[in-house]
C-alpha positions as CSV (number, residue, x, y, z in Angstrom):
1,M,-27.6,-10.5,0.4
2,R,-25.8,-8.7,-2.4
3,R,-22.8,-11.0,-2.8
4,K,-20.8,-11.6,-5.9
5,I,-17.5,-13.2,-7.0
6,L,-15.7,-11.0,-9.6
7,K,-13.5,-12.4,-12.3
8,P,-10.6,-10.3,-13.5
9,K,-12.6,-8.9,-16.4
10,D,-15.0,-7.4,-13.9
11,F,-12.4,-5.8,-11.6
12,P,-12.1,-2.0,-11.2
13,A,-10.2,-0.7,-14.2
14,L,-7.0,0.3,-12.3
15,L,-6.7,-3.1,-10.5
16,K,-6.5,-4.9,-13.9
17,Q,-3.3,-3.0,-14.6
18,I,-1.1,-4.1,-11.7
19,S,1.5,-6.8,-12.1
20,D,0.1,-9.1,-9.4
21,P,-3.7,-8.8,-9.5
22,P,-5.8,-11.2,-7.5
23,E,-7.3,-14.3,-9.2
24,L,-10.8,-13.5,-7.9
25,L,-12.5,-10.9,-5.8
26,Y,-15.3,-11.6,-3.3
27,M,-17.6,-8.7,-3.0
28,E,-20.6,-7.6,-0.9
29,G,-22.4,-4.5,-2.1
30,E,-21.9,-2.6,-5.3
31,L,-18.8,-1.2,-6.9
32,P,-19.1,2.6,-7.6
33,P,-19.1,3.8,-11.3
34,E,-16.0,3.4,-13.3
35,D,-15.6,7.1,-13.9
36,A,-15.3,7.8,-10.2
37,I,-12.0,8.8,-8.6
38,Y,-10.8,6.2,-6.1
39,L,-8.8,7.7,-3.2
40,A,-7.2,5.3,-0.7
41,V,-6.9,6.7,2.8
42,V,-4.6,4.8,5.2
43,G,-2.9,5.5,8.4
44,A,-1.9,4.5,11.9
45,R,-3.9,2.2,14.1
46,R,-2.7,4.1,17.2
47,F,-3.8,7.5,15.9
48,T,-3.6,10.8,17.6
49,T,-6.2,13.5,18.0
50,Y,-4.4,15.4,15.3
51,G,-4.6,12.5,12.9
52,K,-8.3,11.9,13.5
53,E,-9.2,15.6,13.1
54,A,-7.0,15.8,9.9
55,C,-8.7,12.8,8.4
56,E,-12.2,14.0,9.2
57,K,-11.5,17.5,7.9
58,I,-10.0,16.5,4.6
59,I,-12.5,13.8,3.8
60,G,-15.3,16.1,4.9
61,G,-14.5,18.5,2.1
62,L,-14.4,16.0,-0.7
63,N,-18.0,15.9,-1.6
64,N,-17.6,17.2,-5.2
65,K,-20.5,17.6,-7.6
66,N,-18.4,17.4,-10.7
67,R,-16.9,13.9,-10.2
68,Q,-17.6,11.3,-7.5
69,I,-14.7,10.6,-5.1
70,I,-14.7,7.2,-3.5
71,I,-12.8,6.5,-0.3
72,V,-10.9,3.2,-0.2
73,S,-9.4,1.8,3.0
74,G,-8.8,-1.3,5.0
75,L,-11.5,-1.3,7.7
76,A,-8.8,-1.5,10.3
77,I,-9.1,0.1,13.8
78,G,-7.6,3.6,13.6
79,I,-7.3,5.9,10.7
80,D,-8.9,3.3,8.3
81,G,-12.1,3.1,10.3
82,I,-12.1,6.9,10.8
83,A,-11.8,7.4,7.0
84,H,-14.8,5.1,6.3
85,K,-16.9,6.8,8.9
86,A,-15.9,10.3,7.7
87,A,-16.8,9.3,4.1
88,L,-20.3,8.0,5.2
89,K,-20.9,11.2,7.2
90,S,-20.0,13.3,4.2
91,G,-22.2,11.4,1.8
92,L,-19.3,9.7,0.0
93,K,-19.4,6.1,-1.0
94,T,-16.6,4.0,0.5
95,I,-14.9,0.6,-0.3
96,A,-13.5,-1.5,2.6
97,I,-10.9,-4.1,1.9
98,P,-10.3,-6.1,5.1
99,G,-7.5,-8.6,5.6
100,S,-10.0,-11.5,6.0
101,G,-13.0,-13.0,4.2
102,L,-16.3,-11.2,4.3
103,D,-18.4,-13.6,6.4
104,D,-19.6,-12.0,9.7
105,K,-17.9,-14.7,11.7
106,V,-14.4,-14.0,10.4
107,L,-14.6,-10.3,9.4
108,H,-11.6,-8.5,10.8
109,P,-11.7,-6.5,13.0
110,H,-15.0,-7.8,14.4
111,S,-15.5,-4.5,16.2
112,N,-16.1,-2.9,12.8
113,L,-18.8,-5.3,11.8
114,K,-21.5,-2.7,12.1
115,L,-19.4,-0.2,10.1
116,S,-19.1,-2.8,7.4
117,K,-22.9,-3.1,7.2
118,D,-23.2,0.7,7.1
119,I,-20.8,0.8,4.2
120,V,-22.8,-1.6,2.1
121,E,-26.2,0.0,3.0
122,S,-24.8,3.4,1.9
123,G,-24.1,2.1,-1.6
124,G,-20.4,1.1,-1.1
125,C,-18.9,-2.4,-0.8
126,L,-16.6,-4.8,0.9
127,V,-14.0,-6.5,-1.2
128,S,-11.5,-9.3,-0.5
129,E,-9.5,-11.8,-2.4
130,L,-10.0,-14.3,0.4
131,D,-12.8,-16.9,0.4
132,W,-15.9,-15.8,2.3
133,G,-15.0,-17.8,5.5
134,M,-11.2,-17.3,5.5
135,P,-9.9,-15.7,8.7
136,A,-7.2,-13.0,8.8
137,G,-3.6,-14.0,9.2
138,V,-0.2,-12.2,9.4
139,H,0.3,-12.7,5.7
140,T,-3.1,-11.4,4.6
141,F,-2.6,-7.8,5.5
142,P,0.4,-6.9,3.2
143,S,-1.4,-8.9,0.5
144,R,-4.6,-6.9,0.8
145,N,-2.6,-3.6,0.8
146,R,-1.7,-4.2,-2.8
147,I,-5.4,-4.3,-3.7
148,I,-6.0,-1.0,-1.8
149,A,-3.1,0.7,-3.7
150,G,-3.9,-1.1,-7.0
151,M,-7.5,0.0,-7.4
152,S,-6.9,3.6,-6.3
153,H,-5.9,6.6,-8.3
154,A,-3.9,7.9,-5.3
155,V,-3.1,7.0,-1.8
156,L,-3.4,9.5,1.1
157,V,-1.3,8.7,4.2
158,I,-2.5,10.2,7.5
159,E,0.0,9.3,10.3
160,A,2.5,6.5,9.9
161,A,5.4,5.4,12.1
162,E,8.8,4.8,10.5
163,K,8.1,1.1,10.0
164,S,4.4,0.3,9.4
165,G,2.0,-1.5,7.1
166,T,0.8,1.9,6.0
167,L,4.1,2.6,4.4
168,I,3.9,-0.7,2.6
169,T,0.7,0.6,0.9
170,A,2.4,3.8,0.0
171,D,5.4,1.9,-1.5
172,L,3.1,-0.3,-3.5
173,A,1.3,2.8,-4.8
174,T,4.6,4.2,-6.1
175,Q,5.4,0.8,-7.8
176,Y,2.0,0.9,-9.5
177,N,2.6,4.5,-10.6
178,R,-0.1,6.0,-8.4
179,D,0.1,9.4,-6.7
180,V,1.1,9.4,-3.1
181,F,-0.2,12.1,-0.8
182,A,0.8,12.7,2.9
183,V,-0.4,14.9,5.7
184,P,2.6,16.4,7.5
185,G,3.0,16.1,11.3
186,S,5.0,17.2,14.2
187,I,8.7,16.4,14.2
188,F,8.2,15.3,17.8
189,S,5.5,12.7,17.0
190,Q,6.5,9.1,16.2
191,N,3.3,8.9,14.2
192,S,4.6,11.5,11.8
193,T,8.0,10.1,11.0
194,G,6.7,8.0,8.2
195,T,4.5,10.7,6.6
196,N,7.2,13.4,6.9
197,R,9.7,11.0,5.2
198,L,7.2,10.4,2.4
199,I,7.0,14.1,1.8
200,K,10.8,14.4,1.8
201,A,10.8,11.6,-0.8
202,G,8.4,13.4,-3.1
203,A,4.9,12.7,-1.8
204,A,2.5,15.6,-2.3
205,L,1.9,17.5,1.0
206,I,-1.8,17.7,1.8
207,T,-3.3,20.0,4.4
208,S,-6.9,20.3,3.1
209,A,-9.5,18.9,0.9
210,E,-8.8,21.6,-1.6
211,D,-5.3,20.2,-2.1
212,I,-6.8,16.8,-3.1
213,L,-9.3,18.5,-5.5
214,D,-6.4,20.5,-7.1
215,A,-4.4,17.3,-7.5
216,F,-7.2,15.6,-9.3
217,G,-8.0,18.7,-11.4
218,L,-11.4,19.2,-9.9
219,P,-12.9,22.6,-9.2
220,R,-13.4,23.6,-5.7
221,E,-17.0,23.7,-4.4
222,K,-16.3,26.8,-2.4
223,E,-13.4,28.7,-1.1
224,N,-12.7,28.5,2.6
225,L,-13.4,31.8,4.3
226,K,-10.4,33.3,6.0
227,I,-11.0,34.0,9.6
228,E,-10.3,37.7,10.3
229,F,-9.7,39.2,13.7
230,P,-9.4,42.8,14.7
231,A,-5.7,43.9,14.3
232,D,-3.6,43.1,17.3
233,S,-6.5,41.5,19.1
234,V,-6.0,38.8,21.8
235,E,-8.0,36.4,19.7
236,E,-5.6,36.9,16.7
237,K,-2.7,36.3,19.0
238,I,-4.2,33.0,20.4
239,Y,-5.1,31.8,16.9
240,S,-1.7,32.6,15.4
241,L,-0.1,30.3,18.1
242,L,-2.1,27.3,16.9
243,V,0.1,26.3,14.0
244,E,-0.2,22.8,15.4
245,P,-2.2,21.2,18.3
246,I,-0.9,22.4,21.6
247,G,-1.7,21.8,25.3
248,K,-3.8,24.5,26.9
249,D,-1.3,25.3,29.6
250,E,1.5,25.8,27.0
251,L,-0.8,27.9,24.8
252,V,-1.5,30.2,27.8
253,R,2.2,30.4,28.6
254,K,3.1,31.3,25.0
255,S,0.4,33.9,24.8
256,G,2.2,36.0,27.4
257,L,-1.1,37.1,28.7
258,P,-2.3,36.9,32.3
259,P,-3.5,33.3,32.8
260,A,-7.1,34.3,33.8
261,K,-7.5,36.5,30.7
262,A,-5.9,33.9,28.3
263,N,-8.1,31.1,29.7
264,A,-11.3,33.3,29.3
265,V,-10.4,34.1,25.7
266,V,-9.6,30.5,24.8
267,S,-12.9,29.4,26.4
268,M,-14.9,31.9,24.3
269,M,-13.1,30.9,21.1
270,I,-14.0,27.3,21.7
271,I,-17.7,28.2,22.4
272,N,-17.7,30.3,19.1
273,G,-16.3,27.4,17.1
274,L,-13.1,29.2,16.2
275,I,-10.9,26.6,17.9
276,K,-11.5,23.1,19.3
277,Q,-10.2,21.2,22.3
278,S,-9.8,17.4,22.4
279,G,-7.5,15.0,24.1
280,G,-6.0,17.7,26.2
281,E,-4.9,19.8,23.1
282,I,-6.2,23.0,21.5
283,F,-6.2,23.3,17.7
284,R,-7.8,25.4,15.0
285,A,-11.4,24.3,14.0
């Protein structure tokens, strides 16, 4: 078992700089190299399909040959867990910082125990300032958020309600002079009130992996190919309406096309991978 107890001199470089660093860090696995870029990705526990897809899409494009990007998150149910899984799927190392000790019997949430094992086996690590067998408590989560923000070069927020622990992490990042990024969302979604407010307050608006690479000054691996449709085609009309996820019935109505024709075109676009359907909503692939 690759377990260590780190003293402050062995902490990740950025974590040494914050005003309230932990006294010790308990770690399972291996810390990534010091020259890597640590990107914290945090968000709502009660995520939407839009939030999940945005998280997977952005992290999926961050596998950069020029400098390693490490995904840091809190192992929580929701966007945190999705971020860790997206990192593993994309070949990125990831660091999980739960609000508990690292022993299997207390690891929180226990439903992500297998994920924690996958993280370590893939070359990442689990980190906590709590003793191995210390269970999670109400006070442990805000405390661990400072470690997430403190060891990271930037924090990316994907979905956050007006009052949430996610915004505590973003606020700490600002206090520590870290960059704050946010994915915008619908004005009708409670899960986007926090992220939209962060953007209004100066957080960088993020809609793609390329935005992250640009913010870190990293070259893009490849440019996304623009999807081109024949001029004035039905496909172009459908695609242009998908500025944000939308229900299929509403999409058909907005298209102004006969329902049978619109449904047939939407079905073919899904089959061809141009658009996707999940959770009752249609959105661009």
